[in-house]
N, C-alpha and C positions, 0 to 999 in steps of 0.2 A: 504494500500500500504506500502511495506517495505521501510522505509526511507533510510536504508543503501544501498539497491539496487539502488534507485534513485540517491543517491550521487555517487555511483560507475559508473553508466551509464553516468551522467553528466561529471564526471572526465574523463572517457574514450573518450567521444565525444570531449571535449576540447583538450585533448592530441592529438587525431587524427587530429583535425583541425590544431593544432600547427605544427605537423610533416609534414602534407601535405603542409602547408603554407611555412615552411622552405625549403622543397624539391622543391616546385615550384619556390621559390625565388632563390634557388641555381642554378637550371637549367637555369632560365631566365638570371641570372647575369653572369653565367660561360661563356655564349656566344658560346664557342666552345670547343669541345673535339674531338681530332682526334686520331684514333687508327692505329697503325702500328705494325709490328712484323714479325715473320717468323716461318715457320715449318721447322725443321731440323732433319734429321736422320743421325746418324753416324754408320758406320761399321768399326771395328778396330781389328787388330791382334797384339799380343805381343809374344815375345819368352821367356818372363820371368815374374814372379810375381812382382808386383809393390807396392810402397807406393802410394795409389791412393784413390779416393772417387767415389761413385756412380757406383759400379760394374766395376771399372776400367776406366770409361769414363773420369774422371778428373785425368790425370796421372801426377805424380811428378817425381819419379825416381825409379830405380829398387832396390829391396830388396837385402841385403847381402846374401852370401852363408849360407845355413843351411845344414850341412853335417850330414847325418844319414846313417849308413851302407855303407859309401863310396859314397853316392849319394847326390847331391845338390837338396833338395826338392823344391827350388824356381826356378829351371831351368825347367819351365813348360809352354808350349805354351798355349796362351789364345786367345779366339775370342768372340766378343760380338757385338750386334747391339741394339741401343737405340734411342729414339726420345725425350729424356727428356729436351733437350735444347730449345724446342719449346717455343716461347716467345710472349707475348702481352704487348704493351706499349700504354698507354693513355697520349697524349700530351694535356695539358689544357691551354687555354688562357682565361683571364678574363678582366674585366674593370680595369681602373687605380685605385690604392689605395695608399694613403699617397704620392701622386705625382709621383708614379712609375708605370711602366708597370708590370702587374702581369702574372705569368705563373706557371706551375707546371707539375709534372709527376707522374704517377702511373705505375709501371712495375712489371710484375711477369713472372715466368717460371715454368715448371713442374719438376724442378731439385730436389725438396724436400729440407729438412733441414739436414737430416741424411740419411745414407744408409737404415735405417729401414723404412723411408717413401718416398723412391724414387717414382717418378711419381706424387707426390702430388704438388699442386700449392703453390708457396711461393713468398713472396714479395722480389723484388730486389731493386727497388727505390721507394721512396714516399717523395716528397718534394714540397715546395712552393718557388717561386723565385720572388724577386722584383728587377726591373732594373730601376735605375735612370740614369742620363746623364753620370756620371762617376763612379757610385757605384752599386755593385750588392750584394744582400743578399740572401743566400740559407739557408733554415731551413728544416731539414728532413733527410731522409736516402739517401745517395748518395756516389759516389766513394770517397775514402780517397784521400786527395790532393797529396799523393805520387804516385797515379795512374793517369797518365796524359792522359786525354781523347783525346787530340790532337796528342799524340805520344805514342802508346802502341804496343806491338807485335800483328800483325794481322794474326796470325797463324790459321790453321784450327782446331787444337786441342783446346778444350774449356779451357785448362789450361792457355791460354793467356800468355805464357812465364813463368809461375810459375815453379820452385822456384827462378827464376832470377829476376823477376819483382814483386815489391810490389803490392799485390792484396787484396783489402779489401773494403767492403762497410760499412759505419758507420753512425749512427744517429749523426747529427752535426749542428752547426751554423757556416756558412762560409761567410766572408766578403771579397769582392774583390774591390779594388780601382784602377781605370784605369787612367794613365797619358800618353795619346797618345798611343804609341805602348808598353808601360810598364804597367804591372799589379802587384800590391802588394796584397798578399793573407794572411789572418789570419783566423784560424779556431780553434774551440773547439769541441772535438769529444768524443763519448763513443763507446762501443762495443756491438754488438748483435750477428750476425751469425758468425763473424770472431773474435776469441779470442785466447789468449795465454794459457800457462799452468794454470790450475785452472779455465778455462772459463772466463767469463766476470766479475766475482765477484772480483778478485784482483784489477781491475781498479776502480770498485765502492768503494772498501774498502779504496782506497787512498783519496777519498773525493774531488779530482780535476780531470778535464777531461784531455784527451790527447790533447796537444797543438801543433799547427803547424803554421809556418810562411814561406812564400815563395815569390819569385819574378819570373815573366815570361815575355817574350817579343817576339815580331815578327819583322822581318826585311826582306824585299824582298820576302815575302812568306814563309820564314823559321821561325821555332818556337824553343825557347830555354828557359831554366830556371833552378832554383835551389831552395832548401828548406831545412829546419831543422825541426825536430820533437822531442818532449819531452813527455815521458810517465812515470808515476809513478804508481807502483802497490804495494799492500800489500797482500802477498800470503795468510796469515791467520791472521785475527785480533787477537791481544793479544799474538800471538805466533811467529810472524816474524816481522822483521824490514822492512821498505819500501825500494824499489829498484827503482832507476831512470835509464831510458834507453834513449839514444840519437840515432838519425839517421840523416844522411845528404845525399842528392842525387843531381844529376845534369843530365840534358838531353838536347838533341838537335834533331830536325827533319829538314832535309834539303830537300826541295821540288824542283823538276826540271821539272815542267810542266807535271806531271804524275808520273814518277819515283821518288822514295824517299829513303833517307838514314836516319836511326835513330840510336841513341846510348843513353844508359842510364847506369849510375853507382851509386852505393849506398854502404855506410858503415853504419852499424847499429847494435843495440843491442836488444835482446829479440824480434826478428822479427817473431815469430811463428804466431801471429795474422794476418800477411800479407801473410801467406802460404809460407814463406821462411824458411830456416833452422835456427837452434839456439833456444834459449829460456832462461831458468833460471837455476842457480845452487844454492845449499843451503849448509850452514855451520851450524852445530849443535852447540849451545852455552849452556853450562851447567849453569843452574840457571838464564838464561836470554832469551831474544828473539833470535831466530835463525836469522842469517844474510843471505840475498838473494842477488845474484849478477847476472846481465845480461851477457849472452855470446855474443861475437862479431862475425860479419860476414862481408864479402865483396862480392859484386855481380856486374856483368857487363853483358850487352847484346847489340847486334846490329842486325839490320835487313835492308836488301836491297830489294826493291820491284819495279817491272816495272810499277805498277799501272794498272788499268783496261783499256785496249785499244780496241776499236771496229774495226770491219772490215765492208766491204760493205754490209754484210748480217745482220748486227746488233748484231753479236756475239762478246762479249767482253772477253778478256783473261787477266790473271794476273799471273806472275811468281815471286816468292819471296824465300828468304832464311833467316832463323833466326839462330843465334848462341848465346849461353850464357854460363857463367861460374860463380860459386859461391863457396866460401871457408869458412870453419869453422876456426875462429881465436881464439877460446877458451875463457877463462875468466881471469880476472885480478888477481885472487887469486889462490893459490894451494890447493889441497886436498879437493875439493868440489865434491858433488854428483849432477848429473843432476836431475832437477825436472821432474817428469813424465809429459808427454805432450810436452816436448821440442823436436821439430822435428829434427830427425837425431842424437839426443844425448841419447835418452832413448827408446830402442826398446823392452823392456820387457825381461822376463826370457829366451826366446828362443835365445837371442843374448847377453850373458853376456859380459860385458866390451867391447862392440862393439859400435863404434861411426862413424859418417860420416865425412870424411875429406874434400872432394870436390865433385862437380857435374858439368859436362859440357854436352852441347847438341848442335847438328846441325840438322836443319829440313828444307829441301827444299820443295816447294809446287808448285802446278799449279792449277788454277781455270778457269772455263769457265762459262759465264753467257749469257743467251738469255732471254730478257724480265724479268719476275720475278723469273726465275728458274736458279739456279746455281749448278754446280757440281764441287767438289774439291777433290784433292788427295794430301796427305802429307806423307813424309817419315821422321820419327823422330828417331834419334839415340841418346840415353841418357846414359851416363856413370857415375857411382857413385863409389867412393873410400872409403873403410871401413878399420878400423884397431883398435887396442887397444888404450885406452886413455893414454895420458901423465897426469901429475899431474895438469896441467892447462886446461884439457879437449880438448887440441889439439890432433891430431892423429899421431901415429908413425907406420911405416912399413905398410902403407895402401896398399890394393890390390883392383883392379877394377872389377866391373861387368858391363855388358852393356845390354841394351834392344833396340831392333829394332821394332818400331811400324809402321805399314802400316795403314793409315786411309783414307777411302773414305766417302764423305759426300754429301748429297743432300739438297738443300734449296728451299723453296718457300716463297718469300717475299711478304708482302701485306701492 
């Protein structure tokens, strides 16, 4: 008998028993996993080429004019239909641990990670949560704290108010301490699917995570809060100096027994990783490390919603309107060049010396739901202003282009 084969067989049997034992223990101890989600199909039409993702489904703002032979090549009607938002969420609840209630989430969708792998399944959220009497700990991938889950744009378009709303999901450790109706929040985060110029590497190069601190509260059913965010990046190790970026935001959601009013404002630097405009600028230094500076932006949005209201037949309807504005405020130094990947500041060779000055949007919507099925219509008008750069990367003599999107969507919730 071959002794080596016997050893391998015994090893495989022991490993199999271990794996099945761990799996059995995990299933028994997890106690409960509940799946929810939805199937969603979007049909949308635009009258102009856009800065967008996933075949135009995730729309940001219209591209500037590109004049060749007297014609604007970007004035081109588009139509598409996709089901890539379809989503599955697993809500996990488990036994107490460390004296806390345990829970977690695994969520994915068919949005893909890039346009090249659209329709493939990707992770959105994956975290464990521990809840004590006054303290909550979240470890894993979840919304960045500048995206407020209790108060965000509930538009039909999957852009969720981008580029006016900070939008990012990040691996993180988040601690929340509750004092009655007030919550103190502290978090340390890294980047994965949402990153700035140079990808996620510049944040890793810095050797310290993105740091966040915030305070939120409730009163009479209303929700409000503010927060600050610090991010340090090193664009290229050994070749560039570090760049520090700050952001501060405030929000409020006023609830009126169904109808609601929301407002959100932000001033920030290097906000590309949140799908907002801006980024980094670079100054070449002879014989030393190049200097890198963050660009500044301002953004504000508001939304009014009737809330879903039912009739005698069980059909619920909702009407809402969203409005947003964001402005490029340039950089603190003169004579710098935008770093490629800075949204709205570096469009490539087809748009020399062209930058984004501001963007605004208005989007009314109507939705109707019966049981698990919802139909929605949204009319979104987005205007972007472009022009040549000043020395501080602000824009002069800007001219506007606009896009009108009509979107019809169907959902099946489960």
